[in-house]
PyMOL Python script that loads the backbone (N, CA, C, O; Angstrom):
from pymol import cmd

cmd.read_pdbstr("""\
ATOM      1  N   MET A   1       1.428  -3.638  10.847  1.00  0.00           N
ATOM      2  CA  MET A   1       3.225  -4.966  10.028  1.00  0.00           C
ATOM      3  C   MET A   1       3.212  -5.642  10.198  1.00  0.00           C
ATOM      4  O   MET A   1       3.087  -6.581   9.412  1.00  0.00           O
ATOM      5  N   GLN A   2       3.404  -5.720  12.073  1.00  0.00           N
ATOM      6  CA  GLN A   2       3.955  -6.585  13.094  1.00  0.00           C
ATOM      7  C   GLN A   2       3.767  -7.958  12.440  1.00  0.00           C
ATOM      8  O   GLN A   2       4.387  -8.822  11.821  1.00  0.00           O
ATOM      9  N   GLU A   3       2.128  -7.561  13.107  1.00  0.00           N
ATOM     10  CA  GLU A   3       1.698  -9.185  12.002  1.00  0.00           C
ATOM     11  C   GLU A   3       1.670 -10.068  11.240  1.00  0.00           C
ATOM     12  O   GLU A   3       1.566 -11.294  11.187  1.00  0.00           O
ATOM     13  N   GLU A   4       1.884  -8.446  10.105  1.00  0.00           N
ATOM     14  CA  GLU A   4       1.946  -9.294   8.550  1.00  0.00           C
ATOM     15  C   GLU A   4       3.224 -10.433   7.840  1.00  0.00           C
ATOM     16  O   GLU A   4       3.483 -11.546   7.381  1.00  0.00           O
ATOM     17  N   LEU A   5       3.909  -8.478   8.376  1.00  0.00           N
ATOM     18  CA  LEU A   5       4.986  -8.953   7.344  1.00  0.00           C
ATOM     19  C   LEU A   5       6.555  -9.260   9.066  1.00  0.00           C
ATOM     20  O   LEU A   5       7.687  -9.743   9.064  1.00  0.00           O
ATOM     21  N   GLY A   6       5.864  -8.785   9.930  1.00  0.00           N
ATOM     22  CA  GLY A   6       6.979  -9.366  11.234  1.00  0.00           C
ATOM     23  C   GLY A   6       7.938  -7.989  11.341  1.00  0.00           C
ATOM     24  O   GLY A   6       9.120  -8.200  11.067  1.00  0.00           O
ATOM     25  N   VAL A   7       7.620  -6.722  11.671  1.00  0.00           N
ATOM     26  CA  VAL A   7       8.040  -5.590  11.380  1.00  0.00           C
ATOM     27  C   VAL A   7       7.588  -4.870  12.574  1.00  0.00           C
ATOM     28  O   VAL A   7       6.476  -4.602  13.030  1.00  0.00           O
ATOM     29  N   LYS A   8       8.624  -4.672  12.886  1.00  0.00           N
ATOM     30  CA  LYS A   8       7.992  -3.283  13.941  1.00  0.00           C
ATOM     31  C   LYS A   8       9.305  -2.538  13.736  1.00  0.00           C
ATOM     32  O   LYS A   8      10.437  -2.976  13.943  1.00  0.00           O
ATOM     33  N   VAL A   9       8.967  -1.390  13.314  1.00  0.00           N
ATOM     34  CA  VAL A   9       9.772  -0.203  13.113  1.00  0.00           C
ATOM     35  C   VAL A   9       8.929   1.251  13.825  1.00  0.00           C
ATOM     36  O   VAL A   9       7.952   1.219  14.573  1.00  0.00           O
ATOM     37  N   PRO A  10       9.320   1.900  13.556  1.00  0.00           N
ATOM     38  CA  PRO A  10       8.506   3.368  13.549  1.00  0.00           C
ATOM     39  C   PRO A  10       7.473   4.323  12.532  1.00  0.00           C
ATOM     40  O   PRO A  10       7.892   5.255  11.844  1.00  0.00           O
ATOM     41  N   LEU A  11       6.150   3.913  12.594  1.00  0.00           N
ATOM     42  CA  LEU A  11       5.592   4.023  11.429  1.00  0.00           C
ATOM     43  C   LEU A  11       5.006   6.032  11.563  1.00  0.00           C
ATOM     44  O   LEU A  11       5.611   6.734  12.373  1.00  0.00           O
ATOM     45  N   VAL A  12       4.196   6.479  10.951  1.00  0.00           N
ATOM     46  CA  VAL A  12       4.374   7.362  10.409  1.00  0.00           C
ATOM     47  C   VAL A  12       2.897   7.484   9.963  1.00  0.00           C
ATOM     48  O   VAL A  12       2.500   6.935   8.935  1.00  0.00           O
ATOM     49  N   HIS A  13       2.160   8.160  10.702  1.00  0.00           N
ATOM     50  CA  HIS A  13       0.383   8.775  10.312  1.00  0.00           C
ATOM     51  C   HIS A  13       0.326   9.297   9.346  1.00  0.00           C
ATOM     52  O   HIS A  13       0.552  10.445   9.730  1.00  0.00           O
ATOM     53  N   MET A  14       0.115   9.405   7.718  1.00  0.00           N
ATOM     54  CA  MET A  14       0.160   9.929   6.733  1.00  0.00           C
ATOM     55  C   MET A  14      -1.010  10.875   6.849  1.00  0.00           C
ATOM     56  O   MET A  14      -0.960  12.100   6.964  1.00  0.00           O
ATOM     57  N   LYS A  15      -2.364   9.879   6.785  1.00  0.00           N
ATOM     58  CA  LYS A  15      -3.767  10.697   6.466  1.00  0.00           C
ATOM     59  C   LYS A  15      -4.651   9.494   6.554  1.00  0.00           C
ATOM     60  O   LYS A  15      -4.162   8.495   6.027  1.00  0.00           O
ATOM     61  N   THR A  16      -6.131   9.305   7.226  1.00  0.00           N
ATOM     62  CA  THR A  16      -6.896   8.809   7.517  1.00  0.00           C
ATOM     63  C   THR A  16      -8.244   8.824   6.293  1.00  0.00           C
ATOM     64  O   THR A  16      -8.625   9.903   5.839  1.00  0.00           O
ATOM     65  N   PHE A  17      -8.836   7.590   5.879  1.00  0.00           N
ATOM     66  CA  PHE A  17      -9.374   8.738   4.126  1.00  0.00           C
ATOM     67  C   PHE A  17     -10.171   7.435   4.723  1.00  0.00           C
ATOM     68  O   PHE A  17      -9.848   6.454   5.392  1.00  0.00           O
ATOM     69  N   LEU A  18     -11.768   8.096   3.947  1.00  0.00           N
ATOM     70  CA  LEU A  18     -13.325   7.172   3.841  1.00  0.00           C
ATOM     71  C   LEU A  18     -12.611   6.854   2.667  1.00  0.00           C
ATOM     72  O   LEU A  18     -11.860   7.765   2.317  1.00  0.00           O
ATOM     73  N   SER A  19     -12.604   5.702   1.836  1.00  0.00           N
ATOM     74  CA  SER A  19     -12.972   5.406   0.464  1.00  0.00           C
ATOM     75  C   SER A  19     -13.558   5.723  -0.116  1.00  0.00           C
ATOM     76  O   SER A  19     -14.522   4.966  -0.002  1.00  0.00           O
ATOM     77  N   SER A  20     -14.049   7.308  -1.703  1.00  0.00           N
ATOM     78  CA  SER A  20     -15.786   7.083  -2.044  1.00  0.00           C
ATOM     79  C   SER A  20     -15.748   5.912  -2.767  1.00  0.00           C
ATOM     80  O   SER A  20     -15.163   6.359  -3.754  1.00  0.00           O
ATOM     81  N   ASN A  21     -15.922   4.799  -3.010  1.00  0.00           N
ATOM     82  CA  ASN A  21     -15.801   3.568  -3.295  1.00  0.00           C
ATOM     83  C   ASN A  21     -16.020   2.482  -2.378  1.00  0.00           C
ATOM     84  O   ASN A  21     -15.847   1.330  -2.775  1.00  0.00           O
ATOM     85  N   ALA A  22     -16.412   2.738  -1.098  1.00  0.00           N
ATOM     86  CA  ALA A  22     -16.504   2.320  -0.312  1.00  0.00           C
ATOM     87  C   ALA A  22     -17.628   1.450  -0.367  1.00  0.00           C
ATOM     88  O   ALA A  22     -18.345   2.368  -0.765  1.00  0.00           O
ATOM     89  N   THR A  23     -18.192   0.759  -0.331  1.00  0.00           N
ATOM     90  CA  THR A  23     -19.717  -0.218   0.190  1.00  0.00           C
ATOM     91  C   THR A  23     -20.114  -0.577   1.320  1.00  0.00           C
ATOM     92  O   THR A  23     -21.294  -0.829   1.565  1.00  0.00           O
ATOM     93  N   MET A  24     -19.094  -0.649   2.222  1.00  0.00           N
ATOM     94  CA  MET A  24     -19.017  -1.248   4.091  1.00  0.00           C
ATOM     95  C   MET A  24     -18.390  -0.096   5.118  1.00  0.00           C
ATOM     96  O   MET A  24     -18.258  -0.341   6.317  1.00  0.00           O
ATOM     97  N   GLY A  25     -17.959   1.382   4.442  1.00  0.00           N
ATOM     98  CA  GLY A  25     -17.473   2.677   4.754  1.00  0.00           C
ATOM     99  C   GLY A  25     -16.856   2.306   5.269  1.00  0.00           C
ATOM    100  O   GLY A  25     -16.926   2.876   6.358  1.00  0.00           O
ATOM    101  N   HIS A  26     -15.479   0.963   5.296  1.00  0.00           N
ATOM    102  CA  HIS A  26     -14.444   1.270   6.008  1.00  0.00           C
ATOM    103  C   HIS A  26     -13.235   2.504   5.851  1.00  0.00           C
ATOM    104  O   HIS A  26     -13.155   3.281   4.900  1.00  0.00           O
ATOM    105  N   LEU A  27     -12.246   2.457   7.152  1.00  0.00           N
ATOM    106  CA  LEU A  27     -11.771   3.488   7.125  1.00  0.00           C
ATOM    107  C   LEU A  27     -10.634   3.216   6.660  1.00  0.00           C
ATOM    108  O   LEU A  27     -10.194   2.066   6.665  1.00  0.00           O
ATOM    109  N   TRP A  28      -9.860   4.435   6.094  1.00  0.00           N
ATOM    110  CA  TRP A  28      -8.522   3.140   5.584  1.00  0.00           C
ATOM    111  C   TRP A  28      -6.923   4.428   6.351  1.00  0.00           C
ATOM    112  O   TRP A  28      -6.938   5.453   7.034  1.00  0.00           O
ATOM    113  N   ALA A  29      -5.966   3.705   5.816  1.00  0.00           N
ATOM    114  CA  ALA A  29      -5.468   4.724   6.677  1.00  0.00           C
ATOM    115  C   ALA A  29      -3.592   4.892   6.080  1.00  0.00           C
ATOM    116  O   ALA A  29      -2.820   3.942   5.948  1.00  0.00           O
ATOM    117  N   VAL A  30      -3.424   5.655   5.944  1.00  0.00           N
ATOM    118  CA  VAL A  30      -1.945   5.791   5.629  1.00  0.00           C
ATOM    119  C   VAL A  30      -0.822   6.289   6.275  1.00  0.00           C
ATOM    120  O   VAL A  30      -0.578   7.455   6.585  1.00  0.00           O
ATOM    121  N   TYR A  31       0.048   4.960   6.501  1.00  0.00           N
ATOM    122  CA  TYR A  31       1.797   4.933   7.140  1.00  0.00           C
ATOM    123  C   TYR A  31       2.781   5.083   6.607  1.00  0.00           C
ATOM    124  O   TYR A  31       2.926   4.746   5.432  1.00  0.00           O
ATOM    125  N   LEU A  32       3.546   5.525   7.183  1.00  0.00           N
ATOM    126  CA  LEU A  32       5.118   5.934   6.114  1.00  0.00           C
ATOM    127  C   LEU A  32       6.220   4.550   7.360  1.00  0.00           C
ATOM    128  O   LEU A  32       6.125   4.713   8.577  1.00  0.00           O
ATOM    129  N   GLY A  33       6.957   3.583   6.908  1.00  0.00           N
ATOM    130  CA  GLY A  33       7.463   3.290   7.478  1.00  0.00           C
ATOM    131  C   GLY A  33       8.724   2.623   6.854  1.00  0.00           C
ATOM    132  O   GLY A  33       8.477   2.242   5.709  1.00  0.00           O
ATOM    133  N   GLU A  34       9.875   2.388   7.212  1.00  0.00           N
ATOM    134  CA  GLU A  34      11.079   2.210   6.442  1.00  0.00           C
ATOM    135  C   GLU A  34      11.900   0.711   6.966  1.00  0.00           C
ATOM    136  O   GLU A  34      12.708   0.639   7.891  1.00  0.00           O
ATOM    137  N   LEU A  35      11.577  -0.065   6.362  1.00  0.00           N
ATOM    138  CA  LEU A  35      12.006  -1.703   6.349  1.00  0.00           C
ATOM    139  C   LEU A  35      13.949  -1.492   6.813  1.00  0.00           C
ATOM    140  O   LEU A  35      14.535  -0.551   6.278  1.00  0.00           O
ATOM    141  N   PRO A  36      14.780  -2.466   7.828  1.00  0.00           N
ATOM    142  CA  PRO A  36      15.981  -2.429   7.599  1.00  0.00           C
ATOM    143  C   PRO A  36      16.494  -3.271   6.772  1.00  0.00           C
ATOM    144  O   PRO A  36      16.066  -4.424   6.713  1.00  0.00           O
ATOM    145  N   LEU A  37      17.737  -2.724   5.812  1.00  0.00           N
ATOM    146  CA  LEU A  37      17.822  -2.894   4.703  1.00  0.00           C
ATOM    147  C   LEU A  37      18.604  -4.545   5.001  1.00  0.00           C
ATOM    148  O   LEU A  37      18.727  -5.445   4.170  1.00  0.00           O
ATOM    149  N   ASP A  38      19.104  -4.554   6.632  1.00  0.00           N
ATOM    150  CA  ASP A  38      18.829  -7.082   6.943  1.00  0.00           C
ATOM    151  C   ASP A  38      17.176  -7.142   6.869  1.00  0.00           C
ATOM    152  O   ASP A  38      16.811  -8.175   7.430  1.00  0.00           O
ATOM    153  N   TRP A  39      16.397  -6.612   6.517  1.00  0.00           N
ATOM    154  CA  TRP A  39      14.965  -7.519   6.912  1.00  0.00           C
ATOM    155  C   TRP A  39      15.340  -8.333   5.830  1.00  0.00           C
ATOM    156  O   TRP A  39      15.927  -8.266   4.750  1.00  0.00           O
ATOM    157  N   ASN A  40      14.410  -9.613   7.008  1.00  0.00           N
ATOM    158  CA  ASN A  40      13.952 -10.987   5.137  1.00  0.00           C
ATOM    159  C   ASN A  40      12.350 -11.143   6.089  1.00  0.00           C
ATOM    160  O   ASN A  40      12.123 -10.896   7.274  1.00  0.00           O
ATOM    161  N   PHE A  41      11.328 -11.714   4.854  1.00  0.00           N
ATOM    162  CA  PHE A  41      10.631 -11.867   5.305  1.00  0.00           C
ATOM    163  C   PHE A  41      10.354 -13.564   5.553  1.00  0.00           C
ATOM    164  O   PHE A  41      11.381 -14.240   5.619  1.00  0.00           O
ATOM    165  N   SER A  42       9.306 -14.141   5.664  1.00  0.00           N
ATOM    166  CA  SER A  42       9.105 -15.069   6.825  1.00  0.00           C
ATOM    167  C   SER A  42       7.237 -14.576   6.747  1.00  0.00           C
ATOM    168  O   SER A  42       6.540 -13.758   7.347  1.00  0.00           O
ATOM    169  N   PRO A  43       6.955 -15.829   5.414  1.00  0.00           N
ATOM    170  CA  PRO A  43       5.891 -16.918   5.106  1.00  0.00           C
ATOM    171  C   PRO A  43       4.954 -16.462   6.763  1.00  0.00           C
ATOM    172  O   PRO A  43       5.527 -16.674   7.832  1.00  0.00           O
ATOM    173  N   ASN A  44       3.974 -16.041   6.744  1.00  0.00           N
ATOM    174  CA  ASN A  44       2.632 -16.678   8.481  1.00  0.00           C
ATOM    175  C   ASN A  44       1.528 -16.972   7.078  1.00  0.00           C
ATOM    176  O   ASN A  44       1.506 -17.152   5.861  1.00  0.00           O
ATOM    177  N   ALA A  45       0.425 -16.826   8.673  1.00  0.00           N
ATOM    178  CA  ALA A  45      -0.862 -17.639   8.622  1.00  0.00           C
ATOM    179  C   ALA A  45      -1.375 -16.902   7.254  1.00  0.00           C
ATOM    180  O   ALA A  45      -1.859 -17.544   6.322  1.00  0.00           O
ATOM    181  N   GLU A  46      -1.131 -14.759   7.232  1.00  0.00           N
ATOM    182  CA  GLU A  46      -1.816 -14.538   6.838  1.00  0.00           C
ATOM    183  C   GLU A  46      -0.809 -13.504   4.845  1.00  0.00           C
ATOM    184  O   GLU A  46      -1.295 -12.766   3.989  1.00  0.00           O
ATOM    185  N   VAL A  47       0.327 -13.973   4.999  1.00  0.00           N
ATOM    186  CA  VAL A  47       0.663 -13.047   3.714  1.00  0.00           C
ATOM    187  C   VAL A  47       1.809 -14.270   3.822  1.00  0.00           C
ATOM    188  O   VAL A  47       2.660 -14.480   4.686  1.00  0.00           O
ATOM    189  N   ALA A  48       1.348 -15.276   2.093  1.00  0.00           N
ATOM    190  CA  ALA A  48       2.483 -16.386   2.044  1.00  0.00           C
ATOM    191  C   ALA A  48       3.235 -15.930   1.181  1.00  0.00           C
ATOM    192  O   ALA A  48       3.747 -16.714   0.383  1.00  0.00           O
ATOM    193  N   SER A  49       3.470 -14.719   1.115  1.00  0.00           N
ATOM    194  CA  SER A  49       4.917 -14.019  -0.008  1.00  0.00           C
ATOM    195  C   SER A  49       4.426 -12.485  -0.558  1.00  0.00           C
ATOM    196  O   SER A  49       3.253 -12.165  -0.751  1.00  0.00           O
ATOM    197  N   VAL A  50       5.667 -11.578  -0.772  1.00  0.00           N
ATOM    198  CA  VAL A  50       5.978 -10.194  -0.692  1.00  0.00           C
ATOM    199  C   VAL A  50       6.700 -10.786  -2.329  1.00  0.00           C
ATOM    200  O   VAL A  50       6.816 -11.951  -2.710  1.00  0.00           O
ATOM    201  N   VAL A  51       7.041  -9.680  -2.947  1.00  0.00           N
ATOM    202  CA  VAL A  51       7.039  -9.420  -3.673  1.00  0.00           C
ATOM    203  C   VAL A  51       7.955  -7.961  -3.775  1.00  0.00           C
ATOM    204  O   VAL A  51       7.476  -6.829  -3.837  1.00  0.00           O
ATOM    205  N   LYS A  52       9.238  -8.283  -3.773  1.00  0.00           N
ATOM    206  CA  LYS A  52       9.675  -6.194  -3.573  1.00  0.00           C
ATOM    207  C   LYS A  52      10.162  -5.832  -4.998  1.00  0.00           C
ATOM    208  O   LYS A  52      10.840  -6.576  -5.707  1.00  0.00           O
ATOM    209  N   MET A  53       9.802  -4.803  -5.268  1.00  0.00           N
ATOM    210  CA  MET A  53       9.213  -4.104  -6.127  1.00  0.00           C
ATOM    211  C   MET A  53       9.633  -2.615  -6.227  1.00  0.00           C
ATOM    212  O   MET A  53      10.193  -2.288  -5.181  1.00  0.00           O
ATOM    213  N   SER A  54       9.554  -1.551  -7.162  1.00  0.00           N
ATOM    214  CA  SER A  54       9.945  -0.257  -7.106  1.00  0.00           C
ATOM    215  C   SER A  54       9.170   0.496  -6.764  1.00  0.00           C
ATOM    216  O   SER A  54       8.153  -0.126  -6.456  1.00  0.00           O
ATOM    217  N   THR A  55       8.997   1.966  -6.575  1.00  0.00           N
ATOM    218  CA  THR A  55       7.489   2.283  -7.221  1.00  0.00           C
ATOM    219  C   THR A  55       7.084   2.240  -8.219  1.00  0.00           C
ATOM    220  O   THR A  55       5.987   1.761  -8.508  1.00  0.00           O
ATOM    221  N   LYS A  56       8.133   2.892  -9.228  1.00  0.00           N
ATOM    222  CA  LYS A  56       8.180   3.240 -10.057  1.00  0.00           C
ATOM    223  C   LYS A  56       7.353   1.177 -11.258  1.00  0.00           C
ATOM    224  O   LYS A  56       6.475   1.042 -12.110  1.00  0.00           O
ATOM    225  N   GLU A  57       8.348   0.123 -10.541  1.00  0.00           N
ATOM    226  CA  GLU A  57       7.416  -1.484 -10.796  1.00  0.00           C
ATOM    227  C   GLU A  57       6.109  -0.869 -10.454  1.00  0.00           C
ATOM    228  O   GLU A  57       5.265  -0.636 -11.319  1.00  0.00           O
ATOM    229  N   ILE A  58       5.964  -0.647  -9.387  1.00  0.00           N
ATOM    230  CA  ILE A  58       4.562  -0.536  -9.058  1.00  0.00           C
ATOM    231  C   ILE A  58       2.998  -0.001  -9.848  1.00  0.00           C
ATOM    232  O   ILE A  58       1.800  -0.259  -9.724  1.00  0.00           O
ATOM    233  N   TYR A  59       3.869   0.887 -10.704  1.00  0.00           N
ATOM    234  CA  TYR A  59       3.297   1.443 -11.682  1.00  0.00           C
ATOM    235  C   TYR A  59       2.413   1.624 -11.777  1.00  0.00           C
ATOM    236  O   TYR A  59       1.290   2.089 -11.585  1.00  0.00           O
ATOM    237  N   GLU A  60       4.241   0.384 -12.728  1.00  0.00           N
ATOM    238  CA  GLU A  60       3.975  -0.010 -14.460  1.00  0.00           C
ATOM    239  C   GLU A  60       3.507  -0.745 -13.728  1.00  0.00           C
ATOM    240  O   GLU A  60       3.716  -0.266 -12.614  1.00  0.00           O
ATOM    241  N   LYS A  61       3.086  -1.467 -13.652  1.00  0.00           N
ATOM    242  CA  LYS A  61       2.534  -2.299 -13.861  1.00  0.00           C
ATOM    243  C   LYS A  61       0.782  -2.830 -13.093  1.00  0.00           C
ATOM    244  O   LYS A  61       0.251  -3.939 -13.031  1.00  0.00           O
ATOM    245  N   LEU A  62       0.391  -1.674 -12.692  1.00  0.00           N
ATOM    246  CA  LEU A  62      -1.271  -0.991 -11.858  1.00  0.00           C
ATOM    247  C   LEU A  62      -1.209  -0.666 -13.409  1.00  0.00           C
ATOM    248  O   LEU A  62      -1.248  -1.727 -14.032  1.00  0.00           O
ATOM    249  N   LYS A  63      -1.157   0.022 -13.932  1.00  0.00           N
ATOM    250  CA  LYS A  63      -1.356   0.828 -15.539  1.00  0.00           C
ATOM    251  C   LYS A  63      -1.653  -0.783 -16.318  1.00  0.00           C
ATOM    252  O   LYS A  63      -2.824  -1.036 -16.602  1.00  0.00           O
ATOM    253  N   LEU A  64      -0.946  -1.465 -16.529  1.00  0.00           N
ATOM    254  CA  LEU A  64      -0.118  -2.573 -17.175  1.00  0.00           C
ATOM    255  C   LEU A  64      -1.863  -3.773 -17.015  1.00  0.00           C
ATOM    256  O   LEU A  64      -2.437  -4.345 -17.942  1.00  0.00           O
ATOM    257  N   SER A  65      -2.187  -3.771 -15.746  1.00  0.00           N
ATOM    258  CA  SER A  65      -2.731  -4.367 -15.262  1.00  0.00           C
ATOM    259  C   SER A  65      -2.727  -4.851 -13.718  1.00  0.00           C
ATOM    260  O   SER A  65      -1.989  -5.462 -12.946  1.00  0.00           O
ATOM    261  N   PRO A  66      -4.593  -3.913 -13.729  1.00  0.00           N
ATOM    262  CA  PRO A  66      -4.710  -2.779 -12.729  1.00  0.00           C
ATOM    263  C   PRO A  66      -5.412  -4.307 -11.918  1.00  0.00           C
ATOM    264  O   PRO A  66      -5.304  -4.285 -10.692  1.00  0.00           O
ATOM    265  N   GLU A  67      -6.140  -5.659 -12.559  1.00  0.00           N
ATOM    266  CA  GLU A  67      -6.461  -6.994 -11.933  1.00  0.00           C
ATOM    267  C   GLU A  67      -5.386  -6.937 -10.829  1.00  0.00           C
ATOM    268  O   GLU A  67      -5.584  -6.942  -9.614  1.00  0.00           O
ATOM    269  N   LEU A  68      -4.454  -6.893 -11.350  1.00  0.00           N
ATOM    270  CA  LEU A  68      -3.370  -7.843 -10.329  1.00  0.00           C
ATOM    271  C   LEU A  68      -3.266  -7.069  -8.737  1.00  0.00           C
ATOM    272  O   LEU A  68      -2.276  -7.158  -8.011  1.00  0.00           O
ATOM    273  N   PHE A  69      -4.601  -6.260  -8.381  1.00  0.00           N
ATOM    274  CA  PHE A  69      -4.096  -5.221  -7.047  1.00  0.00           C
ATOM    275  C   PHE A  69      -5.877  -5.354  -7.088  1.00  0.00           C
ATOM    276  O   PHE A  69      -6.785  -5.613  -7.877  1.00  0.00           O
ATOM    277  N   THR A  70      -5.657  -4.996  -5.714  1.00  0.00           N
ATOM    278  CA  THR A  70      -6.967  -5.269  -5.074  1.00  0.00           C
ATOM    279  C   THR A  70      -7.527  -3.578  -4.917  1.00  0.00           C
ATOM    280  O   THR A  70      -6.756  -2.625  -5.026  1.00  0.00           O
ATOM    281  N   GLN A  71      -8.956  -3.449  -4.654  1.00  0.00           N
ATOM    282  CA  GLN A  71      -9.198  -1.589  -4.743  1.00  0.00           C
ATOM    283  C   GLN A  71      -9.194  -1.342  -3.577  1.00  0.00           C
ATOM    284  O   GLN A  71      -9.552  -0.274  -3.080  1.00  0.00           O
ATOM    285  N   GLY A  72      -8.691  -2.529  -2.862  1.00  0.00           N
ATOM    286  CA  GLY A  72      -7.372  -1.067  -1.413  1.00  0.00           C
ATOM    287  C   GLY A  72      -6.437  -1.150  -1.501  1.00  0.00           C
ATOM    288  O   GLY A  72      -6.006  -0.940  -0.367  1.00  0.00           O
ATOM    289  N   PHE A  73      -5.910  -1.276  -1.920  1.00  0.00           N
ATOM    290  CA  PHE A  73      -4.553  -1.344  -2.627  1.00  0.00           C
ATOM    291  C   PHE A  73      -4.475  -0.475  -3.179  1.00  0.00           C
ATOM    292  O   PHE A  73      -3.751   0.416  -2.734  1.00  0.00           O
ATOM    293  N   ILE A  74      -5.536  -0.181  -5.074  1.00  0.00           N
ATOM    294  CA  ILE A  74      -4.908   1.219  -5.557  1.00  0.00           C
ATOM    295  C   ILE A  74      -5.606   2.011  -4.465  1.00  0.00           C
ATOM    296  O   ILE A  74      -4.985   3.054  -4.259  1.00  0.00           O
ATOM    297  N   ASN A  75      -6.584   1.894  -3.761  1.00  0.00           N
ATOM    298  CA  ASN A  75      -6.973   3.877  -2.548  1.00  0.00           C
ATOM    299  C   ASN A  75      -6.018   4.025  -2.369  1.00  0.00           C
ATOM    300  O   ASN A  75      -5.392   4.966  -2.858  1.00  0.00           O
ATOM    301  N   VAL A  76      -5.471   3.066  -1.517  1.00  0.00           N
ATOM    302  CA  VAL A  76      -3.997   3.552  -0.440  1.00  0.00           C
ATOM    303  C   VAL A  76      -2.896   4.127  -1.117  1.00  0.00           C
ATOM    304  O   VAL A  76      -2.436   5.126  -0.564  1.00  0.00           O
ATOM    305  N   LEU A  77      -2.331   3.753  -2.199  1.00  0.00           N
ATOM    306  CA  LEU A  77      -1.031   4.248  -3.201  1.00  0.00           C
ATOM    307  C   LEU A  77      -1.834   5.450  -3.357  1.00  0.00           C
ATOM    308  O   LEU A  77      -1.457   6.530  -2.904  1.00  0.00           O
ATOM    309  N   THR A  78      -3.849   5.172  -4.510  1.00  0.00           N
ATOM    310  CA  THR A  78      -3.360   6.986  -4.399  1.00  0.00           C
ATOM    311  C   THR A  78      -3.400   7.927  -3.365  1.00  0.00           C
ATOM    312  O   THR A  78      -2.524   8.761  -3.137  1.00  0.00           O
ATOM    313  N   GLU A  79      -4.413   7.772  -2.764  1.00  0.00           N
ATOM    314  CA  GLU A  79      -3.561   8.328  -1.668  1.00  0.00           C
ATOM    315  C   GLU A  79      -2.496   8.658  -0.884  1.00  0.00           C
ATOM    316  O   GLU A  79      -2.262   9.692  -0.258  1.00  0.00           O
ATOM    317  N   PHE A  80      -1.812   7.527  -1.013  1.00  0.00           N
ATOM    318  CA  PHE A  80      -0.113   8.126  -0.044  1.00  0.00           C
ATOM    319  C   PHE A  80       0.273   9.194  -1.781  1.00  0.00           C
ATOM    320  O   PHE A  80       1.073  10.108  -1.584  1.00  0.00           O
ATOM    321  N   ASP A  81      -0.166   9.088  -3.041  1.00  0.00           N
ATOM    322  CA  ASP A  81       0.473   9.744  -3.822  1.00  0.00           C
ATOM    323  C   ASP A  81       0.517  10.902  -4.530  1.00  0.00           C
ATOM    324  O   ASP A  81       1.179  11.407  -5.437  1.00  0.00           O
ATOM    325  N   LEU A  82      -0.865  11.290  -3.466  1.00  0.00           N
ATOM    326  CA  LEU A  82      -1.622  12.380  -3.436  1.00  0.00           C
ATOM    327  C   LEU A  82      -0.313  13.141  -2.336  1.00  0.00           C
ATOM    328  O   LEU A  82       0.601  13.931  -2.568  1.00  0.00           O
ATOM    329  N   ILE A  83      -0.727  12.532  -1.259  1.00  0.00           N
ATOM    330  CA  ILE A  83       0.107  12.908  -0.393  1.00  0.00           C
ATOM    331  C   ILE A  83       1.553  13.412  -0.379  1.00  0.00           C
ATOM    332  O   ILE A  83       1.690  14.597  -0.074  1.00  0.00           O
ATOM    333  N   LYS A  84       2.644  12.712  -0.657  1.00  0.00           N
ATOM    334  CA  LYS A  84       3.029  12.313  -1.073  1.00  0.00           C
ATOM    335  C   LYS A  84       4.426  13.248  -2.072  1.00  0.00           C
ATOM    336  O   LYS A  84       5.632  13.383  -1.862  1.00  0.00           O
ATOM    337  N   TYR A  85       3.619  13.669  -3.029  1.00  0.00           N
ATOM    338  CA  TYR A  85       3.751  14.109  -3.892  1.00  0.00           C
ATOM    339  C   TYR A  85       3.526  15.536  -4.231  1.00  0.00           C
ATOM    340  O   TYR A  85       4.401  16.252  -4.719  1.00  0.00           O
ATOM    341  N   LYS A  86       2.087  15.995  -3.901  1.00  0.00           N
ATOM    342  CA  LYS A  86       1.531  16.461  -3.988  1.00  0.00           C
ATOM    343  C   LYS A  86       0.538  16.661  -5.828  1.00  0.00           C
ATOM    344  O   LYS A  86       0.151  17.591  -6.537  1.00  0.00           O
ATOM    345  N   LYS A  87       0.529  15.168  -5.859  1.00  0.00           N
ATOM    346  CA  LYS A  87       0.247  15.769  -7.131  1.00  0.00           C
ATOM    347  C   LYS A  87      -0.883  14.522  -7.219  1.00  0.00           C
ATOM    348  O   LYS A  87      -0.637  13.493  -6.590  1.00  0.00           O
ATOM    349  N   THR A  88      -2.079  14.619  -7.977  1.00  0.00           N
ATOM    350  CA  THR A  88      -3.332  14.276  -8.988  1.00  0.00           C
ATOM    351  C   THR A  88      -2.264  12.585  -9.976  1.00  0.00           C
ATOM    352  O   THR A  88      -1.505  12.493 -10.941  1.00  0.00           O
ATOM    353  N   CYS A  89      -3.080  11.275  -8.599  1.00  0.00           N
ATOM    354  CA  CYS A  89      -3.110   9.914 -10.001  1.00  0.00           C
ATOM    355  C   CYS A  89      -4.333   9.674  -9.661  1.00  0.00           C
ATOM    356  O   CYS A  89      -4.961   9.666  -8.603  1.00  0.00           O
ATOM    357  N   TYR A  90      -4.775   9.290 -11.816  1.00  0.00           N
ATOM    358  CA  TYR A  90      -5.778   8.430 -11.511  1.00  0.00           C
ATOM    359  C   TYR A  90      -5.694   7.204 -11.943  1.00  0.00           C
ATOM    360  O   TYR A  90      -5.006   6.984 -12.940  1.00  0.00           O
ATOM    361  N   PHE A  91      -6.328   6.222 -11.329  1.00  0.00           N
ATOM    362  CA  PHE A  91      -6.315   4.964 -11.342  1.00  0.00           C
ATOM    363  C   PHE A  91      -8.285   4.785 -11.397  1.00  0.00           C
ATOM    364  O   PHE A  91      -9.129   5.575 -10.973  1.00  0.00           O
ATOM    365  N   SER A  92      -8.503   3.199 -12.212  1.00  0.00           N
ATOM    366  CA  SER A  92      -9.587   2.837 -12.391  1.00  0.00           C
ATOM    367  C   SER A  92      -9.614   1.629 -12.449  1.00  0.00           C
ATOM    368  O   SER A  92      -8.818   1.069 -13.202  1.00  0.00           O
ATOM    369  N   SER A  93     -10.292   1.070 -11.879  1.00  0.00           N
ATOM    370  CA  SER A  93     -10.033  -0.742 -11.828  1.00  0.00           C
ATOM    371  C   SER A  93     -12.005  -1.221 -12.899  1.00  0.00           C
ATOM    372  O   SER A  93     -12.319  -2.390 -13.121  1.00  0.00           O
TER     373      SER A  93
END
""", "prot")
cmd.dss("prot")
cmd.show_as("cartoon", "prot")
cmd.util.cbc("prot")
cmd.orient("prot")
């Protein structure tokens, strides 16, 4: 997060997993961290912009327009949901 977003906060490792639809065998990891209330994003070479959205807004947008999200993001969001909320969520792309 520090390189991409300029954020240096404590992170809690939640899970490392191999995506079931990975064609190259990539390992993914889910970490949890909280942004400081006074954090402001500055564009950089890796990330041009950030859109602030609630979790509810992300799920709604994902349902309506899944093509706006990368498969990697969907994989991590699914795992995060399974870990944090102990429930099953189904996304297809």
